[in-house]
All heavy atoms as an XYZ file, in Angstrom:
638
protein
N     -63.939   -119.587     40.617
C     -64.773   -118.398     40.746
C     -65.974   -118.675     41.638
O     -66.292   -117.876     42.503
C     -65.199   -117.948     39.344
C     -66.096   -116.751     39.340
S     -65.133   -115.308     39.825
C     -66.317   -114.060     39.661
N     -66.632   -119.817     41.411
C     -67.808   -120.161     42.200
C     -67.439   -120.356     43.666
O     -68.168   -119.962     44.555
C     -68.460   -121.419     41.631
C     -69.767   -121.752     42.278
C     -70.424   -122.938     41.617
C     -71.737   -123.265     42.306
N     -72.393   -124.417     41.708
N     -66.252   -120.947     43.908
C     -65.805   -121.171     45.281
C     -65.528   -119.840     45.984
O     -65.859   -119.674     47.151
C     -64.563   -122.052     45.293
C     -64.132   -122.441     46.703
C     -62.932   -123.360     46.705
O     -62.298   -123.567     45.671
N     -62.613   -123.899     47.851
N     -64.952   -118.870     45.292
C     -64.686   -117.546     45.876
C     -65.990   -116.855     46.256
O     -66.094   -116.241     47.312
C     -63.916   -116.676     44.906
S     -62.187   -117.150     44.738
N     -66.996   -116.981     45.385
C     -68.294   -116.386     45.659
C     -68.938   -117.031     46.884
O     -69.499   -116.346     47.733
C     -69.212   -116.516     44.441
C     -70.582   -115.866     44.547
C     -70.450   -114.374     44.826
C     -71.371   -116.089     43.275
N     -68.815   -118.337     47.007
C     -69.374   -119.050     48.150
C     -68.685   -118.627     49.445
O     -69.338   -118.395     50.459
C     -69.232   -120.575     47.951
O     -69.886   -120.935     46.744
C     -69.827   -121.346     49.101
N     -67.372   -118.499     49.411
C     -66.613   -118.079     50.595
C     -67.002   -116.659     50.989
O     -67.236   -116.362     52.160
C     -65.094   -118.192     50.340
C     -64.311   -117.541     51.461
C     -64.701   -119.649     50.185
N     -67.117   -115.775     50.002
C     -67.493   -114.391     50.287
C     -68.900   -114.316     50.857
O     -69.155   -113.587     51.818
C     -67.386   -113.547     49.024
N     -69.822   -115.071     50.282
C     -71.200   -115.085     50.781
C     -71.258   -115.613     52.205
O     -71.937   -115.054     53.061
C     -72.095   -115.949     49.857
O     -72.003   -115.433     48.543
C     -73.523   -115.947     50.320
N     -70.530   -116.655     52.481
C     -70.492   -117.221     53.832
C     -69.935   -116.209     54.825
O     -70.465   -116.061     55.933
C     -69.636   -118.505     53.849
O     -70.181   -119.423     52.901
C     -69.632   -119.146     55.219
N     -68.900   -115.487     54.438
C     -68.309   -114.477     55.326
C     -69.309   -113.367     55.629
O     -69.440   -112.928     56.777
C     -67.056   -113.896     54.696
N     -70.040   -112.917     54.620
C     -71.041   -111.863     54.827
C     -72.136   -112.344     55.763
O     -72.553   -111.627     56.669
C     -71.620   -111.392     53.467
C     -72.833   -110.506     53.672
C     -70.560   -110.678     52.659
N     -72.610   -113.571     55.570
C     -73.657   -114.120     56.438
C     -73.168   -114.193     57.877
O     -73.886   -113.819     58.804
C     -74.119   -115.505     55.932
C     -74.996   -116.200     56.952
C     -74.847   -115.363     54.608
N     -71.946   -114.627     58.091
C     -71.393   -114.699     59.451
C     -71.300   -113.312     60.082
O     -71.615   -113.145     61.272
C     -70.019   -115.373     59.450
C     -70.080   -116.841     59.286
N     -70.362   -117.702     60.314
C     -69.921   -117.611     58.186
C     -70.367   -118.941     59.864
N     -70.102   -118.910     58.563
N     -70.873   -112.316     59.311
C     -70.798   -110.955     59.847
C     -72.184   -110.437     60.225
O     -72.354   -109.789     61.258
C     -70.142   -110.015     58.836
C     -68.642   -110.188     58.658
C     -68.145   -109.339     57.503
C     -67.906   -109.841     59.936
N     -73.177   -110.717     59.390
C     -74.543   -110.280     59.696
C     -75.056   -110.941     60.968
O     -75.663   -110.293     61.818
C     -75.479   -110.582     58.527
C     -75.325   -109.695     57.302
C     -76.186   -110.208     56.165
C     -75.670   -108.260     57.628
N     -74.826   -112.221     61.105
C     -75.287   -112.940     62.299
C     -74.613   -112.384     63.548
O     -75.261   -112.158     64.572
C     -75.031   -114.452     62.158
C     -75.249   -115.178     63.472
C     -75.937   -115.037     61.078
N     -73.315   -112.130     63.462
C     -72.598   -111.574     64.613
C     -73.099   -110.184     64.964
O     -73.269   -109.845     66.135
C     -71.091   -111.539     64.339
C     -70.403   -112.896     64.309
C     -68.953   -112.731     63.873
C     -70.486   -113.595     65.652
N     -73.363   -109.353     63.965
C     -73.826   -107.997     64.254
C     -75.240   -108.013     64.804
O     -75.585   -107.212     65.663
C     -73.741   -107.112     63.015
O     -74.672   -107.525     62.043
N     -76.090   -108.915     64.330
C     -77.447   -109.014     64.874
C     -77.407   -109.455     66.326
O     -78.168   -108.969     67.151
C     -78.286   -109.985     64.045
C     -78.671   -109.506     62.650
C     -79.400   -110.615     61.895
C     -79.528   -108.260     62.711
N     -76.517   -110.357     66.644
C     -76.379   -110.810     68.028
C     -75.921   -109.683     68.933
O     -76.391   -109.536     70.055
N     -75.023   -108.845     68.448
C     -74.542   -107.714     69.241
C     -75.661   -106.709     69.465
O     -75.812   -106.161     70.552
C     -73.361   -107.050     68.546
N     -76.461   -106.443     68.438
C     -77.571   -105.508     68.591
C     -78.605   -106.032     69.569
O     -79.166   -105.283     70.354
C     -78.243   -105.239     67.237
C     -77.364   -104.405     66.319
O     -76.442   -103.754     66.832
O     -77.613   -104.416     65.108
N     -78.876   -107.315     69.528
C     -79.875   -107.898     70.416
C     -79.420   -107.840     71.868
O     -80.246   -107.810     72.774
C     -80.158   -109.340     70.006
N     -78.116   -107.806     72.092
C     -77.595   -107.778     73.453
C     -77.730   -106.407     74.100
O     -77.685   -106.292     75.316
C     -76.134   -108.208     73.456
N     -77.905   -105.355     73.287
C     -78.049   -104.019     73.842
C     -79.391   -103.882     74.546
O     -80.389   -104.395     74.088
C     -77.943   -102.967     72.740
C     -76.561   -102.872     72.139
C     -76.481   -101.785     71.089
O     -77.199   -100.775     71.216
O     -75.707   -101.957     70.148
N     -79.374   -103.173     75.649
C     -80.605   -102.943     76.416
C     -81.162   -101.571     76.077
O     -80.420   -100.607     75.952
C     -80.323   -103.008     77.919
C     -79.763   -104.321     78.394
C     -80.808   -105.391     78.383
C     -80.211   -106.669     78.926
N     -81.080   -107.787     78.829
N     -82.466   -101.509     75.908
C     -83.108   -100.226     75.690
C     -83.199    -99.494     77.013
O     -83.409   -100.105     78.056
C     -84.514   -100.412     75.118
C     -84.511   -100.840     73.685
C     -84.751   -102.150     73.343
C     -84.254    -99.921     72.681
C     -84.747   -102.549     72.022
C     -84.245   -100.305     71.360
C     -84.489   -101.632     71.026
N     -83.039    -98.178     76.968
C     -83.108    -97.361     78.169
C     -84.072    -96.209     77.933
O     -84.132    -95.661     76.842
C     -81.748    -96.757     78.486
C     -80.655    -97.728     78.767
C     -79.340    -96.991     78.991
O     -79.319    -95.822     79.351
N     -78.242    -97.676     78.783
N     -84.796    -95.849     78.963
C     -85.640    -94.664     78.896
C     -84.747    -93.463     79.177
O     -84.040    -93.424     80.174
C     -86.751    -94.748     79.940
C     -87.709    -93.601     79.881
C     -88.834    -93.797     80.874
C     -89.803    -92.654     80.794
N     -90.927    -92.836     81.723
N     -84.744    -92.501     78.247
C     -83.890    -91.326     78.397
C     -84.698    -90.135     78.892
O     -85.848    -89.956     78.495
C     -83.257    -90.956     77.057
C     -82.385    -92.022     76.401
C     -81.890    -91.534     75.052
C     -81.222    -92.403     77.289
N     -84.073    -89.322     79.718
C     -84.680    -88.080     80.171
C     -84.411    -86.972     79.160
O     -83.644    -87.141     78.204
N     -85.032    -85.815     79.377
C     -84.885    -84.692     78.458
C     -83.448    -84.260     78.257
O     -83.010    -84.028     77.123
N     -82.676    -84.171     79.327
C     -81.284    -83.730     79.194
C     -80.445    -84.764     78.445
O     -79.534    -84.403     77.686
C     -80.670    -83.441     80.569
O     -80.671    -84.612     81.358
N     -80.747    -86.034     78.620
C     -80.026    -87.086     77.900
C     -80.361    -87.061     76.408
O     -79.485    -87.245     75.567
C     -80.364    -88.455     78.477
C     -79.837    -88.659     79.889
C     -80.422    -89.909     80.514
O     -81.626    -90.121     80.482
N     -79.550    -90.734     81.063
N     -81.626    -86.810     76.091
C     -82.039    -86.714     74.686
C     -81.358    -85.521     74.027
O     -80.800    -85.633     72.942
C     -83.573    -86.605     74.565
C     -84.228    -87.894     75.049
C     -83.985    -86.292     73.136
C     -85.732    -87.806     75.218
N     -81.371    -84.377     74.716
C     -80.700    -83.179     74.193
C     -79.215    -83.449     73.951
O     -78.657    -83.084     72.922
C     -80.859    -82.008     75.154
C     -81.980    -81.063     74.808
C     -81.988    -79.830     75.694
N     -82.204    -80.113     77.112
C     -83.374    -80.438     77.657
N     -84.439    -80.523     76.910
N     -83.489    -80.673     78.934
N     -78.577    -84.102     74.901
C     -77.144    -84.376     74.784
C     -76.840    -85.284     73.598
O     -75.835    -85.100     72.908
C     -76.626    -85.019     76.069
N     -77.705    -86.236     73.335
C     -77.458    -87.171     72.238
C     -77.812    -86.592     70.873
O     -77.192    -86.939     69.885
C     -78.205    -88.469     72.475
C     -77.609    -89.226     73.636
C     -78.187    -90.573     73.792
N     -77.625    -91.199     74.979
C     -77.600    -92.481     75.178
N     -78.110    -93.300     74.294
N     -77.078    -92.972     76.281
N     -78.821    -85.731     70.801
C     -79.254    -85.176     69.517
C     -78.429    -83.976     69.066
O     -78.232    -83.773     67.871
C     -80.716    -84.755     69.573
C     -81.752    -85.825     69.307
C     -83.149    -85.231     69.379
C     -81.539    -86.487     67.967
N     -77.966    -83.178     70.021
C     -77.248    -81.954     69.685
C     -76.037    -82.252     68.809
O     -75.203    -83.077     69.141
C     -76.805    -81.223     70.963
O     -77.957    -80.910     71.728
C     -76.050    -79.948     70.645
N     -76.003    -81.578     67.665
C     -74.896    -81.756     66.739
C     -75.019    -82.967     65.839
O     -74.144    -83.219     65.016
N     -76.111    -83.713     65.957
C     -76.287    -84.928     65.164
C     -77.008    -84.656     63.850
O     -77.786    -83.714     63.744
C     -77.094    -85.967     65.951
C     -76.424    -86.464     67.200
S     -74.917    -87.391     66.874
C     -75.561    -88.788     66.001
N     -76.735    -85.509     62.906
C     -77.462    -85.524     61.639
C     -78.111    -86.894     61.516
O     -77.439    -87.918     61.635
C     -76.525    -85.306     60.458
C     -77.215    -85.401     59.126
C     -76.277    -85.195     57.945
O     -75.130    -84.762     58.151
O     -76.698    -85.473     56.820
N     -79.410    -86.910     61.314
C     -80.139    -88.152     61.106
C     -80.576    -88.160     59.648
O     -81.200    -87.201     59.183
C     -81.344    -88.256     62.057
C     -80.858    -88.226     63.504
C     -82.145    -89.530     61.779
C     -81.962    -88.180     64.531
N     -80.238    -89.226     58.930
C     -80.469    -89.240     57.491
C     -80.643    -90.655     56.963
O     -80.194    -91.612     57.595
C     -79.284    -88.572     56.760
O     -79.538    -88.605     55.360
C     -77.973    -89.268     57.045
N     -81.288    -90.765     55.804
C     -81.305    -92.047     55.098
C     -80.187    -92.077     54.057
O     -80.061    -93.023     53.311
C     -82.665    -92.321     54.453
C     -82.952    -91.475     53.229
O     -82.211    -90.505     52.977
O     -83.922    -91.774     52.521
N     -79.351    -91.039     54.048
C     -78.178    -90.870     53.195
C     -78.507    -90.733     51.709
O     -77.613    -90.774     50.880
C     -77.172    -92.001     53.420
C     -76.620    -92.007     54.826
C     -75.554    -93.053     55.048
O     -75.155    -93.732     54.082
O     -75.110    -93.189     56.197
N     -79.791    -90.563     51.372
C     -80.162    -90.385     49.975
C     -81.199    -89.280     49.813
O     -80.981    -88.319     49.100
C     -80.716    -91.690     49.365
C     -81.167    -91.479     47.928
C     -79.694    -92.812     49.440
N     -82.327    -89.428     50.491
C     -83.483    -88.572     50.238
C     -83.671    -87.444     51.241
O     -84.220    -86.405     50.901
C     -84.761    -89.410     50.211
C     -84.700    -90.521     49.217
N     -84.428    -91.817     49.582
C     -84.847    -90.522     47.870
C     -84.435    -92.570     48.502
N     -84.680    -91.825     47.448
N     -83.303    -87.655     52.481
C     -83.575    -86.650     53.501
C     -82.499    -86.657     54.585
O     -81.800    -87.650     54.763
C     -84.958    -86.861     54.139
C     -85.081    -88.191     54.824
C     -85.506    -89.357     54.276
C     -84.735    -88.500     56.179
N     -85.450    -90.377     55.202
C     -84.993    -89.865     56.387
C     -84.238    -87.761     57.242
C     -84.773    -90.506     57.606
C     -84.021    -88.388     58.456
C     -84.297    -89.746     58.622
N     -82.409    -85.531     55.294
C     -81.502    -85.403     56.440
C     -82.043    -84.328     57.366
O     -82.591    -83.327     56.914
C     -80.099    -85.041     55.989
N     -81.928    -84.554     58.662
C     -82.272    -83.570     59.686
C     -81.027    -83.309     60.520
O     -80.405    -84.240     61.028
C     -83.398    -84.078     60.590
C     -84.728    -84.187     59.876
O     -84.949    -83.444     58.906
O     -85.564    -85.014     60.302
N     -80.652    -82.033     60.656
C     -79.459    -81.642     61.408
C     -79.912    -80.850     62.634
O     -80.577    -79.822     62.508
C     -78.504    -80.798     60.539
C     -77.266    -80.423     61.331
C     -78.140    -81.548     59.262
N     -79.543    -81.334     63.823
C     -79.961    -80.748     65.093
C     -78.812    -79.924     65.670
O     -77.881    -80.468     66.262
C     -80.356    -81.856     66.076
C     -81.526    -82.670     65.602
C     -81.352    -83.743     64.740
C     -82.806    -82.352     66.014
C     -82.431    -84.493     64.296
C     -83.895    -83.094     65.577
C     -83.704    -84.164     64.710
N     -78.872    -78.608     65.504
C     -77.800    -77.718     65.973
C     -77.930    -77.462     67.470
O     -79.016    -77.550     68.045
C     -77.840    -76.405     65.207
N     -76.802    -77.111     68.085
C     -76.770    -76.855     69.532
C     -77.613    -75.654     69.928
O     -78.124    -75.589     71.044
C     -75.324    -76.653     69.979
N     -77.798    -74.699     69.014
C     -78.576    -73.502     69.341
C     -80.083    -73.704     69.154
O     -80.852    -72.760     69.242
C     -78.099    -72.315     68.499
C     -78.363    -72.502     67.019
O     -78.885    -73.525     66.584
N     -77.974    -71.515     66.238
N     -80.502    -74.944     68.888
C     -81.930    -75.236     68.727
C     -82.429    -75.133     67.302
O     -83.608    -75.337     67.030
N     -81.530    -74.825     66.363
C     -81.929    -74.746     64.965
C     -81.978    -76.148     64.360
O     -81.065    -76.950     64.553
C     -80.931    -73.892     64.162
O     -80.873    -72.593     64.740
C     -81.333    -73.779     62.703
N     -83.043    -76.428     63.633
C     -83.190    -77.676     62.901
C     -83.128    -77.345     61.417
O     -83.890    -76.507     60.932
C     -84.528    -78.347     63.223
C     -84.899    -79.553     62.357
C     -83.933    -80.699     62.586
C     -86.324    -79.980     62.641
N     -82.207    -77.974     60.711
C     -82.122    -77.813     59.268
C     -82.487    -79.149     58.644
O     -81.862    -80.165     58.944
C     -80.713    -77.384     58.826
O     -80.336    -76.216     59.565
C     -80.670    -77.070     57.352
N     -83.521    -79.123     57.791
C     -83.986    -80.340     57.129
C     -83.738    -80.240     55.640
O     -83.980    -79.196     55.025
C     -85.482    -80.547     57.367
O     -85.733    -80.775     58.725
N     -83.252    -81.318     55.087
C     -83.047    -81.425     53.653
C     -83.905    -82.591     53.175
O     -83.811    -83.696     53.709
C     -81.579    -81.710     53.329
C     -80.638    -80.672     53.861
C     -80.073    -80.793     55.128
C     -80.301    -79.559     53.099
C     -79.208    -79.835     55.622
C     -79.431    -78.597     53.594
C     -78.889    -78.748     54.852
O     -78.027    -77.797     55.345
N     -84.762    -82.343     52.196
C     -85.622    -83.399     51.677
C     -85.779    -83.227     50.172
O     -86.276    -82.196     49.711
C     -86.984    -83.354     52.358
O     -87.824    -84.365     51.842
N     -85.341    -84.229     49.447
C     -85.460    -84.246     47.990
C     -84.960    -82.947     47.366
O     -85.603    -82.351     46.506
C     -86.902    -84.533     47.578
C     -87.448    -85.845     48.113
S     -86.525    -87.286     47.554
C     -87.061    -87.365     45.857
N     -83.801    -82.483     47.843
C     -83.171    -81.305     47.273
C     -83.658    -79.975     47.825
O     -83.190    -78.924     47.408
N     -84.589    -80.005     48.754
C     -85.095    -78.757     49.342
C     -84.612    -78.622     50.778
O     -84.600    -79.583     51.532
C     -86.615    -78.738     49.311
C     -87.137    -78.682     47.904
C     -88.604    -78.445     47.884
N     -89.040    -78.331     46.490
C     -90.283    -78.345     46.123
N     -91.244    -78.470     47.007
N     -90.592    -78.237     44.856
N     -84.271    -77.386     51.131
C     -83.768    -77.095     52.476
C     -84.822    -76.294     53.233
O     -85.393    -75.341     52.705
C     -82.478    -76.283     52.378
C     -81.887    -75.882     53.691
C     -80.624    -75.058     53.458
C     -80.084    -74.509     54.752
N     -78.885    -73.693     54.549
N     -85.079    -76.711     54.480
C     -85.989    -75.971     55.354
C     -85.313    -75.794     56.707
O     -84.554    -76.646     57.148
C     -87.299    -76.733     55.553
C     -88.141    -76.834     54.311
C     -89.450    -77.552     54.621
C     -90.288    -77.688     53.364
N     -91.543    -78.398     53.633
N     -85.618    -74.663     57.353
C     -85.066    -74.403     58.680
C     -86.188    -74.231     59.678
O     -87.274    -73.761     59.342
C     -84.212    -73.134     58.659
O     -83.087    -73.324     57.836
N     -85.920    -74.638     60.900
C     -86.893    -74.502     61.968
C     -86.193    -74.591     63.309
O     -84.978    -74.398     63.402
N     -86.931    -74.875     64.324
C     -86.383    -75.006     65.683
C     -86.678    -76.409     66.201
O     -87.665    -77.024     65.832
C     -87.039    -73.989     66.631
C     -86.733    -72.553     66.296
C     -85.337    -72.215     66.723
C     -85.033    -70.748     66.468
N     -83.687    -70.425     66.851
N     -85.805    -76.911     67.060
C     -86.067    -78.167     67.724
C     -85.886    -77.990     69.225
O     -85.134    -77.143     69.672
C     -85.171    -79.292     67.188
C     -83.736    -79.243     67.634
C     -82.726    -78.540     67.057
C     -83.157    -79.940     68.741
N     -81.550    -78.749     67.727
C     -81.787    -79.612     68.764
C     -83.643    -80.804     69.702
C     -80.912    -80.121     69.717
C     -82.773    -81.323     70.644
C     -81.428    -80.975     70.653
N     -86.628    -78.773     69.974
C     -86.510    -78.759     71.429
C     -87.061    -80.071     71.965
O     -87.759    -80.797     71.276
C     -87.251    -77.565     72.052
C     -88.736    -77.571     71.798
C     -89.616    -78.115     72.742
C     -89.266    -77.045     70.625
C     -90.978    -78.130     72.500
C     -90.623    -77.050     70.390
C     -91.468    -77.598     71.331
O     -92.826    -77.624     71.099
N     -86.731    -80.351     73.188
C     -87.234    -81.548     73.853
C     -88.278    -81.094     74.850
O     -87.993    -80.310     75.754
C     -86.103    -82.320     74.573
C     -86.659    -83.524     75.312
C     -85.032    -82.740     73.569
N     -89.496    -81.565     74.665
C     -90.578    -81.223     75.585
C     -90.657    -82.283     76.669
O     -90.488    -83.475     76.403
C     -91.908    -81.159     74.824
N     -90.879    -81.849     77.872
C     -91.045    -82.786     78.969
C     -92.322    -83.583     78.746
O     -93.329    -83.041     78.311
C     -91.067    -82.074     80.313
C     -89.749    -81.401     80.668
C     -88.582    -82.376     80.770
O     -88.760    -83.498     81.285
O     -87.495    -82.008     80.309
N     -92.270    -84.851     79.074
C     -93.434    -85.718     78.893
C     -94.497    -85.383     79.919
O     -94.214    -85.221     81.097
C     -93.008    -87.171     79.053
C     -94.135    -88.123     78.834
C     -93.664    -89.518     78.943
N     -94.801    -90.407     78.768
C     -94.778    -91.677     79.013
N     -93.681    -92.230     79.439
N     -95.838    -92.410     78.846
N     -95.710    -85.283     79.444
C     -96.841    -85.021     80.329
C     -97.563    -86.320     80.592
O     -97.830    -87.091     79.677
C     -97.794    -84.026     79.708
C     -97.163    -82.673     79.485
C     -98.150    -81.727     78.902
N     -97.470    -80.500     78.509
C     -97.980    -79.602     77.742
N     -99.206    -79.730     77.283
N     -97.306    -78.518     77.428
N     -97.906    -86.556     81.836
C     -98.634    -87.758     82.195
C    -100.123    -87.519     82.022
O    -100.655    -86.546     82.546
C     -98.334    -88.169     83.658
O     -96.921    -88.293     83.799
C     -99.008    -89.471     84.000
N    -100.770    -88.395     81.285
C    -102.217    -88.282     81.080
C    -102.893    -89.320     81.943
O    -102.543    -90.496     81.936
C    -102.568    -88.528     79.580
C    -104.056    -88.451     79.369
C    -101.828    -87.540     78.712
N    -103.871    -88.880     82.704
C    -104.594    -89.805     83.590
C    -105.943    -90.125     83.018
O    -106.625    -89.402     82.450
C    -104.771    -89.217     84.983
C    -103.449    -89.009     85.669
N    -102.722    -90.035     86.214
C    -102.694    -87.896     85.860
C    -101.609    -89.558     86.745
N    -101.570    -88.247     86.527
């Protein structure tokens, strides 16, 4: 039993190390407004327990937080340069 637990723990650690290495290899990119819209549209961002935000294609934002539902609008504003 102890040996099975050790093997399982070792396998999990190896998977974590491999996944961290893959994440570190990804490059961050600056996205433009159209790219942000394309990636967010139709997406749900959530912690899978307490809250969720759903970004609809028509600009509607539906938020769920601790059992309460709220609706609003979402949009991507162009970045303004401050001098």
